[in-house]
C-alpha atoms as one frame of an Amber mdcrd trajectory, in Angstrom:
protein
   0.959   8.870  25.268   0.566  11.175  22.234  -2.268  13.727  22.297  -5.609
  11.981  21.797  -6.901  14.730  19.503  -4.203  14.061  16.899  -4.776  11.529
  14.150  -1.966   9.471  12.724  -1.619  11.683   9.659  -0.601  14.529  11.976
   2.168  12.413  13.493   4.644  11.723  10.692   6.952   9.667  12.890   4.112
   7.409  13.952   3.056   6.962  10.332   6.553   5.944   9.332   6.912   3.653
  12.343   3.655   1.887  11.497   4.619   1.485   7.846   7.985   0.035   8.870
   6.739  -2.359  11.529   3.833  -3.619   9.416   6.378  -4.663   6.809   9.016
  -5.986   9.181   6.798  -8.117  11.463   5.727 -10.006   8.322   9.204 -10.187
   6.765  10.699 -11.473  10.018   8.140 -14.291  10.278   8.453 -15.307   6.631
  12.255 -15.357   6.617  12.563 -17.313   9.863   9.810 -19.763   8.896  11.855
 -20.665   5.811  15.146 -20.977   7.713  15.482 -24.759   7.855  18.820 -26.357
   8.736  20.318 -23.209  10.252  21.134 -24.783  13.620  18.149 -23.485  15.562
  14.510 -24.462  15.994  12.225 -22.407  13.781   8.981 -24.223  14.611   8.255
 -21.594  17.269   8.824 -17.848  16.855   8.018 -14.983  19.203   6.946 -11.420
  18.448   7.055  -9.137  21.491   5.640  -5.604  21.636   7.000  -4.279  24.907
   5.065  -0.995  25.114   2.037  -1.828  23.058  -0.572   0.850  23.829  -4.206
   0.423  22.754  -3.423  -1.239  19.422  -5.246   1.239  17.192  -4.562   4.745
  15.828  -7.168   7.282  14.739  -6.938   8.161  11.055  -8.511  11.002   9.092
  -7.964   9.293   5.727  -8.438   5.567   6.218 -11.969   4.448   5.241 -12.495
   2.926   8.705 -11.224   5.991  10.543  -8.353   4.116  12.152  -5.436   1.831
  11.407  -3.770  -1.021  13.307  -1.097  -0.276  15.865   2.043  -2.386  16.199
   0.583  -5.152  18.449  -2.320  -5.766  16.084   0.137  -5.727  13.184   2.168
  -8.422  14.960  -0.924 -10.585  15.455  -1.889 -10.293  11.786   1.677 -11.112
  10.710   1.674 -14.166  13.007  -1.671 -15.349  11.630  -0.543 -14.968   8.010
   2.771 -16.728   8.648   1.040 -19.703  10.277  -1.337 -20.010   7.323   1.595
 -20.001   4.912   3.764 -22.292   7.067   1.504 -24.692   9.030   4.471 -26.298
  10.820   5.401 -22.968  12.430   3.757 -21.451  15.512   4.177 -17.724  16.030
   3.546 -16.487  19.568   2.659 -12.838  20.210   3.264 -11.183  23.563   2.343
  -7.583  24.330   2.489  -5.486  27.472   1.694  -2.013  28.681   2.336  -0.503
  32.073  -0.983   1.397  31.880  -3.579  -1.152  32.896  -6.482   0.597  31.154
  -4.622   0.511  27.841  -3.660  -3.125  28.388  -7.307  -4.053  29.048  -8.431
  -2.253  25.893  -5.712  -3.961  23.878  -6.573  -7.362  25.322 -10.205  -6.919
  24.247  -9.107  -5.751  20.810  -6.828  -8.723  20.211  -9.123 -11.336  21.787
 -10.982 -12.200  18.529  -7.657 -13.363  17.064  -6.913 -15.758  19.944  -8.467
 -18.638  18.010  -5.760 -18.251  15.338  -2.735 -16.966  17.256  -1.226 -17.754
  20.650  -1.250 -14.291  22.187  -1.134 -12.699  25.613  -1.353  -9.135  26.876
   0.405  -8.412  30.173  -0.882  -5.351  32.109   2.506  -4.435  33.519   5.879
  -2.875  32.827   7.588  -4.878  30.082  10.605  -5.362  32.354   8.392  -7.345
  34.746   6.763  -9.269  31.896  10.074 -10.131  30.221  11.280 -12.999  32.491
   8.193 -15.138  31.788   8.508 -14.483  28.057  12.228 -15.270  28.149  11.441
 -18.579  29.837   8.913 -19.411  27.124  11.383 -18.616  24.355  14.069 -20.742
  25.999  11.809 -23.725  26.612  11.873 -26.777  24.377   9.041 -28.552  26.165
   6.785 -30.437  23.807   8.816 -29.661  20.705   9.793 -32.392  18.288  12.989
 -30.655  17.194  15.995 -32.752  18.270  18.774 -30.156  18.000  19.432 -26.934
  19.846  16.278 -24.896  20.206  17.619 -21.343  20.381  14.219 -20.014  19.376
  14.136 -16.679  17.594  12.331 -13.689  19.048  11.782 -10.122  17.871  11.382
  -7.472  20.569   9.970  -4.012  19.796  10.567  -1.369  22.476   8.769   1.919
  21.869   8.773   4.227  24.895   7.267   7.683  25.122  10.449   9.605  25.849
  13.433   7.391  26.595  12.843   6.100  30.096  11.680   2.519  30.185  14.526
   1.242  28.017  16.000  -1.217  30.484  19.591  -2.088  29.674  19.803  -5.132
  31.953  16.698  -6.704  30.467  17.862  -6.147  26.881  21.300  -7.560  27.662
  19.689 -10.667  29.206  17.414 -11.474  26.252  17.606 -15.057  24.934  20.041
 -16.271  22.301  18.740 -15.366  18.878  16.824 -12.311  20.046  16.522  -9.339
  17.704  15.655  -5.902  19.087  14.157  -2.713  17.655  14.173   0.390  19.862
  12.353   3.584  18.917  14.754   6.018  20.574  13.641   9.578  21.334  16.816
  11.555  20.681  15.227  14.944  21.316  14.324  14.008  24.871  17.597  12.184
  25.386  19.870  15.020  24.261  17.829  17.579  26.194  18.500  15.633  29.391
  22.157  15.175  28.455  22.587  18.948  28.527  21.367  19.249  32.098  23.593
  19.105  35.151  21.470  17.283  37.738  23.422  14.336  39.087  20.409  12.029
  39.089  19.759  12.620  35.362  23.389  12.054  34.464  23.349   8.822  36.468
  20.278   7.683  34.529  22.097   8.334  31.255  25.121   6.412  32.526  22.814
   3.479  33.212  21.128   3.766  29.801  24.439   3.798  27.898  26.284   1.435
  30.223  29.006   4.041  30.795  29.668   7.761  30.921  30.765   7.755  27.253
  27.636   9.653  26.177  29.205  12.790  27.636  31.945  12.633  24.973  29.540
  13.215  22.061  30.336  16.456  20.275  28.724  18.659  17.666  25.291  20.204
  17.614  21.865  19.665  16.123  21.390  16.550  14.006  25.099  15.624  14.110
  25.007  15.533  17.900  21.848  13.426  17.975  23.307  11.027  15.414  26.428
  10.666  17.573  24.271   9.822  20.578  22.194   7.312  18.601  25.267   5.508
  17.277  26.911   5.476  20.691  23.750   4.028  22.233  23.525   1.296  19.587
  27.215   0.425  19.846  26.955   0.110  23.616  25.369  -3.298  22.878  28.368
  -4.512  20.862  29.058  -7.404  23.238  25.639  -8.961  22.520  24.760  -7.893
  18.973  27.113  -8.081  15.981  25.057  -5.671  13.881  23.868  -2.347  15.297
  22.179   0.109  12.956  20.628   3.557  13.481  17.841   4.776  11.195  16.395
   8.286  11.596  12.642   8.721  11.354  11.020  11.817   9.877  11.221  14.800
  12.192   7.775  15.581  13.574   6.623  18.401  15.859  10.213  19.208  16.777
  10.921  15.621  17.814  13.634  13.445  16.323  13.685   9.694  16.796  15.946
   6.926  15.553  15.032   3.297  15.050  17.850   1.328  16.661  18.123  -2.165
  15.166  20.156  -4.771  17.049  20.701  -8.132  15.361  23.198 -10.933  14.874
  22.749 -11.717  11.192  23.647  -9.693   8.142  20.390 -10.730   6.474  18.326
  -9.245   9.293  20.207  -5.959   8.989  19.782  -5.772   5.219  16.091  -6.715
   5.383  15.331  -4.156   8.059  17.239  -1.450   6.176  15.282  -2.220   2.995
  11.975  -1.894   4.811  13.106   1.363   6.445  13.572   2.735   2.936  10.176
   1.491   1.759   8.429   2.970   4.791  10.165   6.302   4.235   9.146   6.431
   0.552   5.555   5.274   1.084   3.113   8.092   0.432   5.721  10.401  -1.140
   6.360  11.434  -4.747   9.227   8.934  -4.927   7.155   6.004  -3.661   6.997
   4.385  -7.089   4.952   1.215  -6.797   5.069   1.218  -3.000   1.610   1.730
  -1.494   1.178   2.864   2.079  -1.365   1.289   4.403  -4.196   3.761   3.818
  -3.775   3.628   0.028  -4.235  -0.140   0.180  -7.294   0.189   2.411  -8.894
   2.765   0.116  -8.183   0.662  -2.971  -9.527  -2.456  -1.235 -12.817  -0.737
  -0.459 -13.110   0.626  -4.006 -12.471  -2.775  -5.613 -14.955  -4.462  -3.264
 -17.647  -1.951  -4.151 -16.954  -2.612  -7.839 -16.671  -6.433  -7.735 -18.642
  -7.524  -4.647 -19.910 -11.095  -4.854 -17.417 -12.139  -7.533 -14.436 -14.519
  -7.470 -11.524 -13.153  -9.488  -7.900 -13.924 -10.239  -5.201 -11.276 -10.126
  -5.048 -11.362 -13.933  -8.792 -10.738 -14.161  -8.539  -7.834 -11.723  -5.663
  -6.399 -13.739  -7.567  -6.766 -17.015 -10.543  -4.756 -15.752  -8.513  -2.164
 -13.802  -4.957  -1.398 -14.890  -4.598   1.384 -12.321  -2.396  -1.005 -10.320
   0.164  -3.575 -11.357  -0.162  -7.204 -10.327   2.138  -6.821  -7.339   0.119
  -3.905  -6.028  -3.106  -5.815  -6.606  -1.804  -8.676  -4.477  -1.070  -6.260
  -1.642  -4.517  -4.698  -2.056  -6.226  -8.095  -1.999  -4.441  -8.982   1.228
  -5.582  -5.681   2.732  -9.118  -6.418   1.510  -9.091  -9.791   3.280  -7.757
  -8.189   6.471 -10.508  -5.562   6.266 -13.304  -8.113   5.869 -14.095  -7.532
   2.191 -13.414 -11.114   1.136 -11.033 -14.076   1.183  -7.618 -13.968  -0.429
  -5.592 -17.025  -1.463  -2.080 -15.791  -2.078  -0.945 -19.185  -3.415  -3.513
 -19.330  -6.206  -3.868 -15.582  -6.565  -7.656 -15.755  -6.234  -9.788 -13.145
  -4.473 -13.322 -13.985  -3.364 -15.167 -10.698  -2.840 -17.959 -10.929  -0.270
 -21.386  -9.574  -1.099 -21.517  -7.930   2.330 -18.528  -6.883   4.348 -17.652
  -8.937   7.416 -17.277  -6.521  10.343 -13.884  -6.497  12.026 -14.352  -6.915
  15.802 -10.912  -5.406  16.476 -11.999  -1.982  15.204 -13.700   0.699  17.236
 -13.762  -0.970  20.650
């Protein structure tokens, strides 16, 4: 686990990861929920966070002092997708090998269990995977008459690189999509060592000894390793992309995206770009998570107790465009400042904030 005394703003890679996954969990659900007549059953989707952690990150800038981790992001994306598409059920499964973290995460997610089918497994994700795979493959109780082939998105985010289990990934159900946060600094450091046991572990990770053929140095060498790792899954995934994250504290990571549709690849790549730009001078209209939270609090303090349309909000405060205001209103609803109807574009600001039970446990 990362040092507990570091907030998320001090960990640039974590910031970028959170920005990316917050966007992609939601995009994945929305795209698949709309995918009717594609030859698979989209009435049930699965979001799986394989190494979920405690579900919350300390923040020095966010008004609440923290921001959601990837499992909580997945739950919120599932909830929003089900509200927008009532015929679709989105299941969330999370696991962590550290039982104390899993217990904390389970308590944090529990208030959302009334809205989302979720489960936290206090075990190695490799041990949790078979039961999840069986769920994804099952068609029991579904009205869909054709092939089920349910879609599932698996996020694998190890500290270091051990824990990425090649056999489990290769055995994932039809229609699975995988994102791996690959620590190239750790990986290449081990590749330079001579111990037989370490080299055997790398052979297992890559599925061959081909990793030893990577040449070059520095970033070029790490990029070669990342691409070779992604392409080692060519027999299962048609599209294999490598996306570098910001270097942070001497560590370089790549997001490895494994998918079987061109649309998934293009959508993920677009959100990688948005997450990279968020919070920078080239962000344009893209707001990062904390900016939305700060704006949500400011608008609530200004308009508490009122019901307002997006146009009315824009008329009284042109600091944001209408698209940004929609994103801010959604953040405000998530943060307990009111109720947001994205269909009508109406925000009901509460007089008093509703406390979020998932924060500060």
